[in-house]
C-alpha positions in Angstrom: 0.0 0.0 0.0 1.4 3.1 -1.2 1.9 5.3 1.5 -0.2 6.0 0.5 -1.3 7.1 1.5 -3.3 7.8 -0.2 -1.7 10.8 -2.0 0.5 11.4 0.9 4.1 11.7 -0.1 3.5 13.6 -3.3 3.7 17.4 -3.4 2.3 19.9 -5.8 4.2 21.0 -8.8 6.0 23.6 -6.6 7.1 20.9 -4.2 5.3 22.8 -1.4 3.8 19.8 0.5 7.1 18.8 1.9 10.2 20.9 2.3 12.1 17.9 0.8 9.9 17.7 -2.3 8.4 14.4 -1.5 8.3 11.6 1.1 6.6 8.4 -0.1 6.7 4.7 0.8 6.4 2.2 -2.1 3.5 -0.1 -2.5 4.5 -2.7 0.0 6.4 -0.4 2.4 9.8 -2.0 1.6 11.4 1.2 0.6 11.1 5.0 1.1 11.7 7.7 -1.5 12.9 11.1 -0.5 13.0 14.0 -2.9 14.9 17.2 -2.2 16.0 20.3 -4.0 19.4 18.6 -4.8 18.1 15.2 -5.8 16.3 12.1 -4.6 17.2 9.0 -2.6 15.7 5.5 -2.2 16.1 3.8 1.1 15.5 0.1 1.8 13.4 -0.6 4.9 14.4 -4.1 5.9 16.0 -3.4 9.2 15.1 -1.2 12.2 18.6 -0.1 13.3 20.1 0.3 9.8 18.8 2.4 6.9 20.3 1.4 3.5 20.4 4.1 0.8 20.2 1.9 -2.3 20.1 4.7 -4.9 20.9 8.4 -5.2 20.1 10.7 -8.0 21.0 14.4 -8.7 17.8 15.2 -10.4 16.7 18.3 -8.5 13.3 19.3 -7.1 11.6 15.9 -7.6 8.1 16.2 -6.1 7.0 12.7 -7.4 9.3 9.7 -6.9 7.5 6.3 -7.3 9.3 3.0 -7.1 7.5 -0.1 -8.4 7.7 -2.5 -5.4 11.4 -3.6 -5.0 12.2 -3.5 -8.7 14.6 -1.2 -10.6 11.8 0.9 -12.1 11.4 4.4 -10.7 9.1 7.1 -12.0 10.1 10.7 -11.4 8.5 14.1 -12.0 10.5 17.3 -11.3 9.3 20.8 -10.6 11.5 21.9 -13.5 9.1 20.1 -15.9 5.9 19.3 -14.0 4.1 18.1 -17.1 6.7 15.5 -18.0 7.0 12.0 -16.5 10.4 10.3 -16.6 10.8 6.5 -16.2 14.2 5.2 -15.1 16.0 1.9 -14.6 18.0 3.1 -11.6 20.1 -0.1 -11.4 21.5 0.6 -14.9 21.4 4.3 -14.5 19.4 4.8 -17.7 16.2 6.6 -18.7 13.8 4.2 -20.4 11.4 6.9 -21.7 9.5 10.0 -20.8 5.9 11.2 -21.5 4.5 14.7 -21.6 0.9 15.5 -20.6 -1.3 18.6 -21.3 -1.1 19.9 -17.7 1.0 19.5 -14.5 1.2 15.9 -13.1 -0.2 15.8 -9.6 0.2 12.1 -8.8 1.4 8.8 -10.2 0.3 5.4 -9.0 1.9 2.0 -9.9 1.0 -1.6 -9.5 2.1 -4.7 -11.4 -0.4 -4.2 -14.2 -0.9 -0.4 -14.6 0.7 3.0 -14.4 -1.8 5.8 -13.6 -1.1 9.5 -14.1 -3.4 11.9 -12.4 -3.8 15.5 -13.6 -6.3 18.0 -12.1 -9.1 17.2 -14.4 -8.1 14.1 -16.2 -6.5 10.6 -15.6 -4.3 8.6 -17.9 -4.1 4.8 -17.6 -1.1 3.0 -19.1 -0.2 -0.7 -19.4 3.0 -0.9 -17.2 4.8 -3.4 -19.4 5.0 -1.4 -22.5 3.5 2.0 -21.5 0.7 1.6 -24.0 -2.0 4.2 -23.3 -5.1 2.2 -22.5 -7.5 4.9 -21.4 -8.0 8.7 -21.0 -10.5 9.7 -18.3 -11.2 13.3 -19.4 -13.3 15.9 -17.6 -13.0 14.2 -14.2 -14.1 16.4 -11.2 -11.6 19.0 -10.2 -8.9 17.3 -8.1 -6.2 19.9 -7.4 -4.4 17.7 -4.9 -4.2 14.7 -7.4 -5.9 12.4 -4.8 -6.3 8.8 -6.0 -5.5 5.3 -4.9 -4.5 2.2 -7.0 -4.9 -1.3 -5.5 -1.8 -3.5 -5.5 -3.4 -6.9 -5.5 -2.2 -9.2 -8.4 -5.7 -10.1 -9.3 -7.6 -6.8 -8.8 -6.5 -3.5 -10.3 -9.0 -0.9 -9.0 -8.5 2.9 -9.1 -10.4 5.1 -6.6 -10.7 8.8 -7.2 -13.0 11.7 -6.2 -16.4 11.7 -8.0 -17.1 15.2 -6.8 -15.2 18.4 -5.9 -17.8 19.4 -3.3 -18.8 16.1 -1.6 -16.9 12.9 -0.6 -18.1 10.7 -3.5 -15.7 8.0 -4.7 -15.5 6.5 -8.2 -14.3 2.9 -8.3 -12.7 2.1 -11.7 -11.5 -1.2 -12.9 -8.2 -0.5 -14.8 -8.2 -4.0 -16.3 -11.7 -4.0 -17.9 -11.5 -0.2 -18.2 -15.0 0.3 -16.8 -16.6 2.1 -13.8 -17.4 -0.5 -11.1 -19.3 1.6 -8.6 -19.8 5.0 -6.8 -19.4 5.2 -3.0 -20.9 8.2 -1.1 -18.2 8.1 1.5 -18.4 11.6 3.2 -20.5 14.8 3.1 -17.4 17.0 2.6 -14.6 16.6 0.0 -12.1 13.8 0.3 -8.7 14.2 1.8 -7.2 10.7 1.8 -7.8 7.3 0.2 -6.1 3.9 0.4 -6.7 0.3 -0.5 -5.9 -2.8 1.6 -3.3 -5.1 0.1 -6.0 -7.6 -0.9 -8.1 -4.8 -2.5 -11.1 -5.9 -0.4 -11.2 -2.7 1.7 -11.0 1.0 1.0 -10.2 3.5 3.8 -11.3 7.1 3.4 -11.1 10.5 5.2 -12.6 13.8 4.4 -11.3 17.3 4.7 -12.8 17.6 8.1 -10.5 14.8 9.3 -12.6 13.8 12.3 -14.0 10.5 10.9 -12.2 7.7 9.1 -14.4 5.1 7.3 -13.6 1.7 5.8 -15.7 0.3 2.9 -16.1 -3.0 1.3 -14.7 -2.7 -2.2 -17.0 -5.4 -3.7 -20.2 -4.2 -2.1 -19.6 -0.5 -1.4 -21.0 -0.9 2.1 -19.5 0.7 5.2 -17.6 -1.8 7.3 -16.0 0.4 10.0 -16.1 4.0 11.2 -13.5 5.4 13.5 -13.3 8.8 15.1 -9.8 10.2 15.4 -10.9 13.3 17.4 -13.9 15.5 18.3 -12.3 18.8 19.4 -11.2 20.2 16.0 -11.0 19.6 12.3 -7.6 18.3 11.2 -5.9 17.6 7.9 -5.3 13.9 7.4 -2.0 13.5 5.6 -1.9 9.7 5.1 -3.8 6.5 5.6 -2.3 3.0 5.4 -3.4 -0.6 6.1 -1.1 -3.2 7.6 -0.1 -5.9 5.2 -2.7 -8.4 6.4 -5.4 -5.7 6.6 -6.2 -6.0 10.3 -4.9 -2.5 11.2 -5.2 1.0 9.8 -3.0 3.9 10.6 -3.7 7.6 10.1 -1.5 10.6 10.5 -2.4 14.3 10.3 -1.1 17.8 11.1 -1.5 17.1 14.8 1.0 15.4 17.1 -1.0 12.1 17.3 -0.8 9.1 14.9 -3.7 6.7 15.4 -3.8 3.0 14.7 -7.3 1.4 14.5 -8.0 -2.3 14.7 -10.5 -3.7 12.1 -12.4 -6.2 14.1 -15.8 -6.4 15.7 -16.0 -8.1 19.1 -19.5 -9.5 19.7 -20.4 -10.9 23.2 -21.9 -14.4 23.5 -25.7 -14.8 23.8 -25.3 -15.6 27.5 -23.2 -12.5 28.1 -25.8 -10.4 26.3 -28.7 -11.8 28.3 -26.9 -11.2 31.6 -25.5 -7.8 30.8 -27.4 -4.7 31.9 -25.3 -2.6 29.5 -26.4 -4.8 26.6 -30.0 -4.0 27.6 -29.1 -0.3 27.4 -27.4 -0.9 24.1 -30.5 -2.5 22.7 -32.6 0.5 23.9 -30.2 2.9 22.0 -30.4 0.7 18.9 -34.2 0.7 19.1 -34.2 4.5 19.4 -31.6 5.1 16.8 -34.2 5.3 14.0 -35.7 8.4 15.7 -32.3 10.2 16.3 -30.5 12.5 13.9 -27.9 10.8 11.6 -25.1 12.7 13.4 -26.1 11.1 16.7 -26.4 7.6 15.4 -23.0 7.9 13.7 -21.5 8.9 17.1 -23.0 5.8 18.7 -21.3 3.4 16.3 -17.8 4.9 16.2 -14.7 3.2 17.8 -11.6 4.8 19.2 -8.0 4.1 18.3 -6.4 0.8 19.3 -2.9 2.3 19.5 -1.4 5.7 19.3 1.9 7.5 18.9 2.5 11.0 20.2 5.1 12.9 18.0 7.3 15.6 19.5 5.9 18.3 17.3 2.6 19.1 15.5 1.9 21.0 12.3 4.5 19.2 10.2 3.7 17.3 7.0 4.3 13.6 7.4 3.4 10.2 5.9 2.9 7.0 7.9 2.8 3.3 7.1 2.5 -0.1 8.8 5.0 -2.8 7.9 6.6 -6.1 9.1 10.3 -5.4 9.7 12.4 -8.2 11.1 9.3 -10.3 11.6 7.6 -7.7 14.0 4.8 -5.2 13.2 6.2 -1.6 13.0 4.7 1.9 12.5 6.9 4.1 10.4 6.5 7.9 10.3 8.5 10.0 7.9 8.5 13.7 8.8 9.0 16.9 6.8 11.9 17.8 9.1 13.9 14.9 7.7 13.3 12.3 10.4 12.1 8.8 10.1 10.6 7.3 13.2 10.2 3.5 13.6 7.9 2.4 16.4 7.0 -1.1 17.8 3.3 -2.0 17.7 1.8 -4.4 20.2 -0.8 -6.2 18.1 -2.5 -7.7 21.1 -2.6 -4.9 23.7 -2.2 -1.8 21.6 -1.8 1.4 23.6 1.1 3.8 23.3 3.7 2.6 20.7 7.3 2.5 21.8 10.0 4.3 19.7 12.4 1.7 18.4 14.7 3.8 16.3 15.0 7.3 14.7 16.9 8.0 11.5 17.7 11.2 9.7 17.0 10.9 6.0 17.9 14.4 4.9 18.8 17.8 6.1 21.5 18.7 8.6 23.6 15.7 9.6 22.4 14.1 6.4 25.0 11.4 6.7 24.1 10.6 10.3 21.3 8.9 12.0 20.0 9.4 15.5 18.9 6.7 18.0 17.4 6.4 21.4 20.6 4.6 22.3 24.0 6.3 22.6 25.4 4.4 19.7 24.9 5.9 16.3 22.9 4.0 13.9 23.9 3.6 10.3 22.8 5.0 7.0 24.8 3.2 4.3 25.3 4.5 0.8 25.0 2.2 -2.1 28.1 0.0 -1.9 26.6 -2.5 -4.3 23.8 -2.5 -6.7 20.4 -3.9 -5.6 19.4 -7.2 -7.1 17.7 -6.9 -10.4 14.1 -8.0 -11.1 15.4 -11.0 -12.9 17.5 -12.0 -10.0 14.8 -11.7 -7.4 11.8 -12.9 -9.3 12.9 -15.5 -11.8 11.2 -18.9 -11.4 13.6 -21.7 -10.3 15.0 -24.1 -12.8 15.6 -23.7 -16.5 13.3 -23.8 -19.5 11.1 -21.3 -21.3 9.4 -18.5 -19.5 5.6 -19.0 -19.2 2.9 -16.3 -19.0 3.2 -16.0 -15.2 5.9 -14.8 -12.9 6.6 -15.3 -9.3 5.9 -12.2 -7.2 8.9 -10.0 -6.3 10.0 -8.3 -3.1 13.2 -7.2 -1.3 13.8 -10.7 0.1 13.3 -12.6 -3.1 9.5 -12.6 -3.5 9.0 -16.2 -4.1 8.2 -16.9 -0.5 4.8 -15.1 -0.9 3.9 -17.2 -3.8 2.2 -14.4 -5.7 1.4 -14.9 -9.3 1.6 -12.0 -11.8 -0.6 -12.8 -14.9 0.7 -11.9 -18.3 -0.7 -8.5 -19.3 -3.6 -8.9 -21.7 -2.6 -5.7 -23.6 1.0 -6.7 -24.1 2.2 -9.0 -26.8 4.7 -11.7 -26.2 6.1 -13.3 -23.0 7.7 -11.5 -20.2 11.5 -11.4 -20.7 13.7 -11.9 -17.7 17.1 -11.7 -19.2 19.4 -9.0 -18.0 19.2 -6.9 -21.1 15.4 -6.9 -21.5 14.2 -7.6 -18.0 10.7 -6.5 -16.8 10.3 -4.2 -15.1 11.1 -1.8 -16.5 9.6 -1.2 -19.9 11.9 -1.9 -22.8 10.6 0.9 -25.0 7.8 3.4 -25.5 4.9 2.4 -27.6 5.5 5.1 -30.3 8.3 3.0 -31.6 11.0 5.6 -30.8 12.8 3.2 -28.6 14.4 3.4 -25.2 15.0 6.7 -23.6 12.7 8.6 -26.0 9.9 11.0 -25.2 6.3 11.2 -26.2 3.5 13.8 -25.8 0.0 12.8 -24.9 
């Protein structure tokens, strides 16, 4: 889940959202991209105490940096040319191709099947293997922040984007069949954040008011959960992210508190209900709810946070995610002041999360990292190239490559047993040899070849 959150991590064309240009976790939270005025970096997130810088680039003022899972493909948009998307193979240090769009690019989302480019009033959907333009969604509702979410499930490729500029309607679009699936009336006020669970069965949303976070069933469009992150004030939700298994949901904002909600419904047994005076009162409230205003019944159904983190400062832009690092659940919060905080999460008891480590990812002391312990933690520069997609994802044994590939990740991918179907819009088998590995794309669809540009 791209930490996404939802659109968290991407700035506007002026790079104003973050002082650094951008802070964004990749789709499965195995890496963090940091864009600054002097260039961008990619960090691997496989250890708590050690932060590996696996790639550095001197491309300045990058306000969009999107890496495709743990592959060598990275998509970059710079404030110097906000209407142009560049696609790089960072392991080889080469540009594959670039595309120009009619207006400034506000967001780019990637999964194993599609590449989605979001402008303020239009969306472009590409096949990620060969960059063929599959669909233009023109005259979409005004979306000045480029808010959208793309599911990362190998079997489901749904795009969620605002269906209105004045209310919190969501359009659910199938990027495989290129059809609208549904419309979800999520909030009364405009949307501020969106994110899918890894399985693409749930969609979490928040509005510009920021007080209520809702979780919907993707297949049915029904509301599954509703959480209140606060009642005292409206806040700006900066990111939402599900845990890998979809049991937890984290939310960060411009306040000092990061909330983690648990997506489960605890129902007492029939005996407990019969013997409980509070259950009797609950039934009375339920019976009366049909006569109460909608705002009151909403309040009755909302749950509080399962776990929290209190940051040292408020008012700073940030992005958060939940990930398994060294076999334990962690909350990661990247801040606009250049700090990355890693917290331990107790999946049973919840409560206040404990700080496990703190790293500096840019700014003063750029080559150092801070820790709760006296010993300094490490940020290592790329001493060796990361494994290629072919090295991490190739099927065992020899023989011809079939139309499916084993899923890929930082640790080799095959352990998860994911299957990537051959793209229906791309001709020919997927090639895994070093010269023509996928990803990234071998050439642009206009026939100009590798490293060439195209206007749309």
